[in-house]
C-alpha positions as CSV (number, residue, x, y, z in Angstrom):
1,M,26.5,-1.3,-21.3
2,S,24.6,1.0,-23.6
3,N,23.5,-2.0,-25.7
4,L,22.0,-3.6,-22.6
5,L,20.0,-0.6,-21.7
6,A,18.8,-0.1,-25.3
7,S,17.5,-3.7,-25.5
8,S,13.7,-4.1,-25.3
9,Q,14.0,-6.4,-22.3
10,Y,15.4,-3.6,-20.1
11,R,13.9,-0.5,-21.6
12,A,10.9,1.0,-19.9
13,T,9.0,3.9,-21.4
14,P,6.2,4.8,-19.0
15,D,3.1,6.5,-20.5
16,T,2.5,8.7,-17.4
17,P,4.6,10.8,-15.0
18,H,3.2,8.5,-12.2
19,W,5.2,5.3,-12.3
20,Q,7.8,3.3,-10.3
21,L,9.6,0.0,-10.7
22,A,7.4,-3.0,-10.0
23,L,8.2,-4.8,-6.8
24,G,9.0,-8.4,-7.2
25,G,8.9,-8.3,-10.9
26,D,10.2,-6.8,-14.1
27,G,9.1,-3.6,-15.6
28,V,7.2,-0.7,-14.1
29,V,3.8,0.0,-12.6
30,Q,1.9,3.0,-13.9
31,Q,-1.3,5.0,-13.1
32,I,-3.7,3.2,-10.7
33,A,-1.3,0.2,-10.3
34,D,1.3,2.7,-9.1
35,V,-1.0,4.0,-6.4
36,H,-1.9,0.5,-5.3
37,Q,1.8,-0.4,-4.9
38,C,2.5,2.9,-3.1
39,I,-0.3,2.1,-0.6
40,R,1.1,-1.3,0.0
41,I,4.6,0.0,0.5
42,I,3.5,2.7,3.0
43,L,1.4,0.2,5.1
44,T,4.0,-2.6,5.2
45,T,6.9,-0.3,6.1
46,P,7.3,0.0,9.9
47,K,7.4,3.6,11.0
48,G,11.0,4.6,11.8
49,S,12.6,2.1,9.5
50,D,13.5,4.8,6.9
51,S,16.1,6.9,8.6
52,L,15.7,9.8,6.2
53,R,11.9,9.9,6.8
54,P,11.4,8.7,10.4
55,D,7.6,9.4,10.2
56,F,7.1,7.4,7.0
57,G,5.3,4.0,7.3
58,C,2.6,2.5,9.5
59,D,2.5,1.2,13.1
60,A,-0.6,-0.9,12.6
61,G,1.6,-4.1,13.0
62,N,2.0,-3.2,16.7
63,Y,-1.6,-4.2,17.3
64,L,-1.7,-7.5,15.5
65,D,-1.2,-9.5,18.8
66,L,-4.4,-8.1,20.3
67,P,-7.8,-9.7,19.7
68,L,-9.2,-8.3,16.4
69,D,-12.1,-6.4,18.1
70,A,-9.6,-4.6,20.3
71,A,-7.0,-4.1,17.5
72,R,-9.4,-2.9,14.8
73,P,-9.8,0.8,15.9
74,H,-6.1,1.1,16.4
75,I,-5.3,-0.4,13.0
76,V,-7.8,1.8,11.3
77,R,-6.3,4.9,13.0
78,E,-2.8,4.0,12.1
79,V,-3.7,3.2,8.4
80,R,-5.5,6.5,8.0
81,A,-2.6,8.4,9.6
82,A,0.0,6.6,7.4
83,L,-1.9,7.3,4.2
84,V,-1.1,11.0,4.4
85,W,2.1,9.9,2.6
86,E,0.0,9.3,-0.5
87,P,-1.3,12.7,-1.4
88,R,-2.8,11.4,-4.7
89,I,-5.7,9.7,-2.9
90,R,-8.6,10.4,-0.6
91,V,-9.5,7.6,1.7
92,D,-13.2,6.7,1.8
93,G,-13.0,3.8,4.2
94,V,-10.8,1.3,6.0
95,A,-12.0,-2.2,6.9
96,V,-10.0,-4.8,8.9
97,S,-10.8,-8.5,8.9
98,Q,-9.1,-11.6,10.2
99,G,-7.2,-13.6,7.7
100,K,-7.4,-17.4,7.4
101,E,-6.3,-19.1,10.6
102,Q,-4.4,-21.9,8.7
103,S,-2.2,-19.3,7.0
104,G,-0.4,-18.2,10.2
105,G,-3.0,-15.6,11.4
106,H,-3.0,-12.1,10.1
107,A,-5.2,-9.2,9.4
108,V,-6.4,-8.1,6.0
109,V,-6.8,-4.3,5.6
110,R,-9.0,-3.1,2.8
111,I,-8.7,0.5,1.9
112,T,-11.4,2.1,-0.3
113,W,-10.1,5.2,-1.9
114,R,-10.4,7.5,-5.0
115,L,-8.0,9.8,-6.7
116,A,-7.8,13.2,-4.9
117,D,-8.7,15.1,-8.1
118,M,-11.9,13.1,-8.6
119,S,-15.3,13.7,-6.9
120,G,-18.4,11.6,-6.5
121,T,-18.5,7.8,-6.3
122,D,-16.9,7.3,-9.7
123,G,-13.3,6.1,-9.7
124,R,-13.5,4.2,-6.4
125,N,-10.7,1.7,-5.9
126,T,-9.9,-0.9,-3.2
127,T,-6.5,-2.0,-2.1
128,S,-6.0,-5.0,0.1
129,V,-2.9,-5.3,2.3
130,V,-2.0,-8.4,4.4
131,M,-0.4,-7.5,7.7
132,G,1.4,-10.1,9.7
133,G,1.4,-13.9,9.1
134,A,1.5,-15.3,5.7
135,A,-0.9,-14.5,2.8
């Protein structure tokens, strides 16, 4: 067992204290990639599905059956409320658009954010999250 963990294929040595295992792949995500992944996890986890943290997650999916114009303000509100779970960021904006109709119908949420310890417009990042339907 120790030989398996010592092999280079399974050894991960993150360069930063901010890291986590990569979803759907091997290895780890670090730094900004870690924040992007955390945002996606928060927004795609239905609120109440984590029994140890019942307020964790986002209820934006509850509004996907409404017409986009009616759903947009509710989705933006839910996304902003859910992102308090990521204290490393400050949200600058949330935009909601309709996904491609041929892909099953969904909403694409684009979050513009910066790290909480940065000021000004430098360091802006955008994370896109697909909600409902297929990507």
